C-alpha positions as CSV (number, residue, x, y, z in Angstrom):
1,M,-4.9,27.0,5.0
2,V,-6.9,25.8,7.8
3,N,-9.5,28.6,9.3
4,S,-7.6,30.8,11.7
5,K,-10.5,30.5,14.3
6,F,-10.0,26.6,14.4
7,L,-6.2,27.2,14.7
8,K,-6.8,29.4,17.7
9,K,-8.6,26.4,19.5
10,I,-5.5,24.2,19.3
11,M,-2.7,24.9,21.8
12,V,-0.1,22.6,20.4
13,V,2.0,24.1,17.7
14,G,2.7,20.8,16.0
15,E,-0.9,20.2,15.5
16,K,-1.3,23.5,13.9
17,S,1.6,22.8,11.4
18,V,0.1,19.4,10.4
19,L,-3.5,20.7,10.0
20,Q,-2.3,23.6,7.9
21,Q,-0.6,21.1,5.5
22,L,-3.8,19.0,4.9
23,A,-5.3,21.0,2.1
24,K,-2.2,20.4,0.1
25,Y,-3.6,16.8,-0.6
26,A,-6.7,18.0,-1.8
27,D,-5.1,20.0,-4.3
28,M,-2.7,17.3,-5.4
29,A,-5.5,14.8,-5.6
30,T,-7.7,17.3,-7.7
31,A,-4.7,17.7,-10.2
32,S,-4.4,13.9,-10.4
33,A,-8.2,13.4,-10.9
34,T,-8.1,15.9,-13.7
35,F,-5.3,14.1,-15.3
36,L,-7.0,10.8,-15.1
37,K,-10.1,12.3,-16.8
38,E,-7.9,13.3,-19.6
39,M,-6.4,9.9,-19.8
40,F,-9.8,8.3,-20.3
41,S,-9.6,8.7,-24.0
42,L,-8.7,5.9,-26.2
43,E,-7.4,8.3,-29.0
44,D,-5.2,10.3,-26.7
45,E,-1.5,9.8,-27.4
46,K,-0.2,11.5,-24.3
47,K,-1.1,8.9,-21.8
48,A,2.8,8.2,-21.1
49,S,3.5,11.7,-20.2
50,I,0.3,12.1,-18.1
51,N,1.1,8.9,-16.3
52,E,4.7,10.7,-15.5
53,K,2.9,13.8,-14.2
54,I,0.6,11.7,-11.9
55,K,3.8,9.6,-10.9
56,Q,5.4,13.0,-9.9
57,I,2.3,14.1,-7.9
58,E,2.3,10.8,-6.0
59,K,6.2,11.2,-5.2
60,D,5.5,14.7,-3.7
61,A,2.6,13.4,-1.7
62,D,4.9,10.7,-0.3
63,E,7.5,13.5,0.7
64,L,4.7,15.4,2.4
65,S,3.5,12.3,4.2
66,M,6.9,11.4,5.3
67,S,7.4,14.9,6.9
68,M,4.1,15.1,8.5
69,R,4.5,11.6,10.0
70,Q,7.8,12.9,11.5
71,Q,6.1,15.9,13.0
72,I,3.2,13.7,14.4
73,T,5.6,11.1,16.0
74,G,8.2,13.4,16.9
75,G,6.6,14.5,20.2
76,A,5.0,17.7,18.9
77,I,1.5,16.3,18.7
78,S,-0.8,15.7,21.9
79,S,-0.9,11.8,22.2
80,N,-4.8,11.7,22.2
81,L,-4.8,13.0,18.6
82,M,-1.8,11.2,17.1
83,D,-3.6,8.1,16.0
84,D,-6.3,10.1,14.3
85,L,-3.8,12.3,12.7
86,I,-1.5,9.5,11.3
87,T,-4.6,7.9,9.9
88,L,-5.8,11.2,8.3
89,V,-2.4,11.5,6.6
90,E,-2.4,8.0,5.3
91,T,-5.9,8.2,4.0
92,C,-4.8,11.5,2.2
93,D,-1.8,9.9,0.9
94,D,-3.8,6.9,-0.3
95,L,-5.8,9.2,-2.7
96,L,-2.5,9.8,-4.5
97,D,-1.4,6.3,-4.4
98,K,-4.7,5.0,-6.1
99,S,-4.6,7.7,-8.7
100,Y,-1.1,6.5,-9.6
101,Y,-2.1,3.0,-9.9
102,I,-5.2,3.9,-12.0
103,S,-2.9,5.9,-14.3
104,R,-0.4,3.1,-14.8
105,E,-3.2,0.6,-15.7
106,V,-4.7,3.0,-18.1
107,K,-1.2,3.5,-19.8
108,R,-0.5,-0.3,-19.9
109,I,-3.8,-1.1,-21.5
110,H,-3.3,1.8,-24.0
111,E,0.1,0.3,-25.1
112,N,-1.7,-2.8,-26.2
113,S,-4.9,-1.3,-27.4
114,H,-3.9,-2.2,-31.0
115,K,-4.6,-6.0,-30.2
116,F,-8.3,-5.4,-29.4
117,D,-11.1,-5.8,-31.8
118,D,-13.9,-3.1,-32.6
119,Q,-16.3,-4.6,-30.1
120,S,-13.6,-4.8,-27.5
121,R,-12.7,-1.1,-28.1
122,K,-16.5,-0.1,-27.9
123,V,-16.9,-1.7,-24.4
124,M,-13.5,0.0,-23.4
125,R,-14.9,3.3,-24.7
126,K,-18.1,3.0,-22.5
127,G,-16.2,1.9,-19.5
128,Y,-13.9,4.9,-19.9
129,D,-16.7,7.2,-20.3
130,I,-18.0,6.2,-17.2
131,C,-14.7,6.4,-15.4
132,S,-14.5,9.9,-16.8
133,K,-17.6,10.9,-15.1
134,M,-16.4,9.4,-11.8
135,A,-13.3,11.6,-12.1
136,D,-15.4,14.6,-12.4
137,Y,-17.4,13.6,-9.2
138,T,-14.0,13.1,-7.6
139,V,-13.1,16.6,-8.4
140,D,-16.4,17.7,-7.1
141,A,-16.0,15.8,-3.7
142,L,-12.4,17.1,-3.4
143,K,-13.8,20.7,-3.3
144,D,-15.9,19.6,-0.4
145,V,-13.0,18.0,1.3
146,K,-11.2,21.5,1.1
147,I,-14.3,22.9,2.7
148,V,-14.1,20.3,5.6
149,L,-10.5,21.1,6.1
150,D,-10.7,24.9,5.7
151,S,-13.9,25.6,7.8
152,R,-14.7,25.0,11.4
153,D,-18.2,26.2,11.1
154,S,-20.3,23.1,12.1
155,K,-23.2,23.7,9.7
156,I,-20.7,24.4,6.8
157,M,-18.7,21.1,7.6
158,A,-21.8,19.0,8.1
159,D,-23.2,20.4,4.7
160,A,-19.9,19.5,2.9
161,R,-19.9,16.1,4.6
162,A,-23.3,15.5,3.3
163,R,-22.5,16.5,-0.2
164,I,-19.6,14.1,-0.2
165,E,-21.8,11.3,0.9
166,V,-24.3,12.0,-1.8
167,I,-21.5,12.1,-4.5
168,E,-20.1,8.8,-3.3
169,E,-23.5,7.2,-3.6
170,K,-23.8,8.4,-7.2
171,V,-20.3,6.9,-8.0
172,D,-21.3,3.6,-6.2
173,D,-24.2,3.4,-8.6
174,L,-22.0,4.2,-11.5
175,K,-19.6,1.4,-10.6
176,D,-22.3,-1.1,-9.8
177,N,-24.0,-0.4,-13.3
178,L,-20.7,-0.8,-15.2
179,I,-19.9,-4.0,-13.4
180,D,-23.2,-5.4,-14.3
181,E,-22.9,-4.7,-17.8
182,L,-19.3,-6.3,-17.9
183,Y,-20.8,-9.4,-16.4
184,N,-23.5,-9.6,-19.1
185,E,-20.9,-9.2,-21.8
186,A,-18.2,-11.6,-20.1
187,D,-18.8,-14.5,-22.5
188,T,-17.6,-12.3,-25.5
189,L,-15.2,-9.9,-24.0
190,P,-11.6,-10.6,-23.7
191,Y,-10.5,-11.5,-20.1
192,I,-7.9,-8.7,-19.9
193,I,-10.6,-6.0,-20.7
194,F,-13.0,-7.6,-18.2
195,I,-10.3,-7.6,-15.4
196,H,-9.0,-4.1,-16.4
197,L,-12.3,-2.2,-16.3
198,T,-13.6,-4.1,-13.3
199,E,-10.4,-3.2,-11.2
200,L,-10.4,0.4,-12.7
201,V,-14.0,1.1,-11.8
202,H,-13.4,-0.2,-8.2
203,K,-10.3,1.9,-7.7
204,M,-12.3,5.1,-9.1
205,D,-15.0,4.2,-6.5
206,D,-12.3,3.9,-3.8
207,L,-11.2,7.6,-4.4
208,L,-14.7,8.8,-3.3
209,D,-14.6,6.4,-0.2
210,D,-11.2,8.2,0.8
211,C,-12.8,11.5,0.4
212,E,-15.6,10.3,2.6
213,D,-13.3,8.8,5.3
214,I,-11.2,12.1,5.2
215,S,-14.2,14.2,6.1
216,D,-15.3,11.8,8.9
217,L,-11.6,11.9,10.2
218,V,-11.5,15.7,10.2
219,H,-14.8,15.8,12.0
220,T,-13.6,13.3,14.7
221,I,-10.4,15.4,15.1
222,D,-12.3,18.5,15.3
223,V,-14.5,17.1,18.0
224,S,-11.6,16.0,20.0
225,I,-9.9,19.4,19.7
226,T,-13.0,21.5,20.8
227,R,-14.8,19.5,23.4
């Protein structure tokens, strides 16, 4: 839950209710990222069932988002914070949408992996290893997202936001390095694998961008409430 000291600063009951629910997204996104890491194994035969688990988490997040939008737009939220809170909810929800998209793509390529030669599978393995590292970084960033949501101590928030930024930069480097390697092997790599890994690594990087955006939005809302 959001820190009680922070809640005392918020005079509108509706705002309290919305903010108290934000940490649920971080928990859902952490579960999805952990499942994605499990999916990044070519030998794993459980990809379809894992995809269904991520799909269910995405549905739960959609229901939560619908409920929160109704609270925000139903008149219980002060107008000066409404736009920022709506954007925050949409950004949190986007984490789960992207995770489900990634899981579907991994499931689809796995169902056709028998068509690929050894070299293609080798490239897939390397790409998935990098995506697995990115999933680990996503989990780390989400821990700091929860800190940003839970703590209203400005120093603690600033430190967490700084760590998220550092993690995002590391993931960005992983993305760029993999894309460079894919382009270097583009002449011999099947087009579907090139596109699959390129899109996948971009989406994994987007998860970290969302974490950074969430922390910035919470900071903006905090400033608006406490000033």
